[in-house]
C-alpha positions as CSV (number, residue, x, y, z in Angstrom):
1,M,135.8,65.9,192.6
2,F,133.3,66.7,195.3
3,A,132.9,70.4,194.4
4,G,132.3,69.6,190.7
5,R,129.6,67.1,191.6
6,I,127.7,69.7,193.6
7,K,127.6,72.0,190.6
8,Q,126.8,69.1,188.3
9,A,123.8,68.1,190.5
10,R,122.6,71.7,190.7
11,E,122.7,72.1,187.0
12,A,121.0,68.8,186.4
13,A,118.2,70.0,188.7
14,G,117.9,73.1,186.5
15,L,118.7,75.4,189.4
16,D,120.9,78.5,189.4
17,I,123.1,79.3,192.3
18,E,120.8,82.1,193.4
19,E,117.9,79.7,193.8
20,V,120.1,77.3,195.9
21,S,121.2,80.3,198.0
22,S,117.5,81.2,198.6
23,K,116.6,77.6,199.5
24,T,119.5,77.0,201.8
25,G,120.1,80.4,203.4
26,L,123.7,80.2,202.3
27,T,125.3,83.1,200.4
28,V,125.9,83.0,196.7
29,R,129.6,83.6,197.3
30,F,129.8,80.7,199.8
31,L,128.1,78.4,197.3
32,A,130.3,79.6,194.4
33,D,133.4,79.0,196.6
34,V,132.2,75.5,197.4
35,E,131.5,74.7,193.8
36,G,134.8,76.2,192.8
37,G,136.7,74.0,195.3
38,R,138.0,77.0,197.2
39,L,136.1,76.2,200.3
40,Q,135.4,73.0,202.2
41,P,131.8,73.2,203.6
42,S,130.7,71.6,206.9
43,F,128.7,68.5,206.8
44,L,125.6,70.5,207.8
45,A,126.2,72.9,204.8
46,V,126.5,69.9,202.4
47,E,123.4,68.4,203.8
48,R,121.5,71.7,203.2
49,I,122.8,72.0,199.7
50,V,122.1,68.4,198.8
51,S,118.6,68.7,200.2
52,A,117.8,71.9,198.4
53,I,119.0,70.6,195.1
54,G,117.3,67.2,195.5
55,A,120.6,65.6,194.9
56,S,121.7,62.1,195.8
57,F,124.1,62.3,198.8
58,D,125.9,59.2,197.4
59,F,126.5,61.0,194.1
60,V,127.8,64.2,195.7
61,I,130.0,62.7,198.4
62,L,131.1,59.4,196.8
63,G,130.6,60.0,193.1
64,Q,128.3,57.0,192.9
65,G,124.8,56.7,191.4
66,R,122.8,59.4,189.7
67,A,123.0,63.1,190.4
68,L,119.4,63.6,191.4
69,L,117.2,61.6,193.7
70,Q,114.3,62.0,191.3
71,Q,116.3,60.2,188.6
72,D,116.5,57.2,190.9
73,A,112.8,57.4,191.8
74,D,111.9,57.6,188.1
75,E,114.0,54.6,187.3
76,A,112.4,52.6,190.2
77,V,108.9,53.4,188.9
78,R,109.9,52.4,185.4
79,A,111.3,49.1,186.7
80,D,108.1,48.4,188.8
81,L,105.9,49.2,185.7
82,A,108.0,46.9,183.5
83,A,107.8,44.1,186.1
84,A,104.0,44.5,186.4
85,S,103.6,44.2,182.6
């Protein structure tokens, strides 16, 4: 579920909801309602949340790939290093 993936990505990033609120300018209540599936955010709000978390848009929206962009970047670096060896 979309809302659960936002929370999962936030937790994977090691952020609490207050930190995401501070980074996005969205209220804690709004974010909690989104994560709880009680509110459908606008595309702009999702974009702000995903960016603040450093989450993969594909993961949050489609449920595909890894939760965090950094995970994908780390894996790409490891693959490049392995290929260079």
